[in-house]
C-alpha positions in Angstrom: -2.9 8.1 9.0 -1.6 11.3 7.7 1.6 11.0 9.7 2.1 7.4 8.4 1.6 8.7 4.8 4.2 11.4 5.3 6.6 8.8 6.7 6.0 6.5 3.7 6.5 9.5 1.3 9.8 10.3 3.0 11.0 6.6 2.9 10.0 6.3 -0.8 11.9 9.6 -1.6 14.9 8.3 0.3 14.8 5.0 -1.5 14.6 6.7 -4.9 17.7 8.7 -4.2 19.9 6.1 -2.5 20.5 2.9 -4.4 23.1 1.3 -2.0 22.1 -2.2 -0.9 21.8 -1.4 2.9 19.6 1.6 2.1 17.3 -0.5 0.0 17.0 -3.1 2.7 16.2 -0.5 5.3 13.7 1.4 3.2 12.0 -1.9 2.2 11.7 -2.9 5.8 10.2 0.5 6.8 7.8 0.3 3.8 6.7 -3.2 4.9 6.0 -1.9 8.4 4.0 1.0 6.9 1.9 -1.3 4.7 1.2 -3.6 7.6 0.1 -0.8 9.9 -1.9 1.0 7.2 -3.5 -2.3 6.1 -5.0 -2.6 9.5 -5.9 1.0 10.3 -7.6 2.0 7.0 -10.3 -0.7 6.9 -11.1 0.0 10.6 -11.4 3.7 9.8 -13.6 3.1 6.8 -15.9 0.8 8.7 -16.2 3.3 11.6 -17.2 6.2 9.3 -19.6 4.2 7.1 -23.3 4.0 7.8 -24.3 1.0 9.9 -26.2 -0.7 7.1 -23.1 -0.5 4.8 -20.2 -1.6 7.1 -19.9 -5.0 5.5 -19.9 -3.7 2.0 -17.4 -1.0 2.8 -15.0 -3.4 4.4 -15.3 -5.9 1.6 -15.0 -3.3 -1.1 -11.7 -2.1 0.4 -10.2 -5.6 0.2 -11.6 -6.0 -3.4 -9.9 -2.8 -4.6 -6.6 -3.9 -3.1 -6.8 -7.2 -4.9 -7.7 -5.5 -8.2 -4.8 -3.1 -7.8 -2.3 -5.9 -7.2 -3.6 -7.8 -10.2 -3.4 -4.7 -12.5 0.1 -3.9 -11.2 1.2 -7.4 -11.9 -0.2 -7.5 -15.4 1.3 -4.1 -16.3 4.7 -5.2 -14.9 4.5 -8.5 -16.7 3.5 -6.8 -20.0 6.4 -4.3 -19.9 9.1 -6.8 -19.0 8.2 -9.6 -21.4 7.4 -7.6 -24.6 9.3 -9.3 -27.2 
């Protein structure tokens, strides 16, 4: 997980400093792969380290927080774009 996070940090840094269209396509592709892999590794890791009586709650809570984060990001983005 740490190596994946370092890769994502490098890709995000590259994307922030290179605004050509092919660079944006490549970095978005790599970030999509990262989010796909981390989206399957992190819940499995959280369930494996949680106590047996809490595995369902931990797995569900992870998905709930992702959904809340997407909703908040959407609302903040919508509020800043359409202000007036």
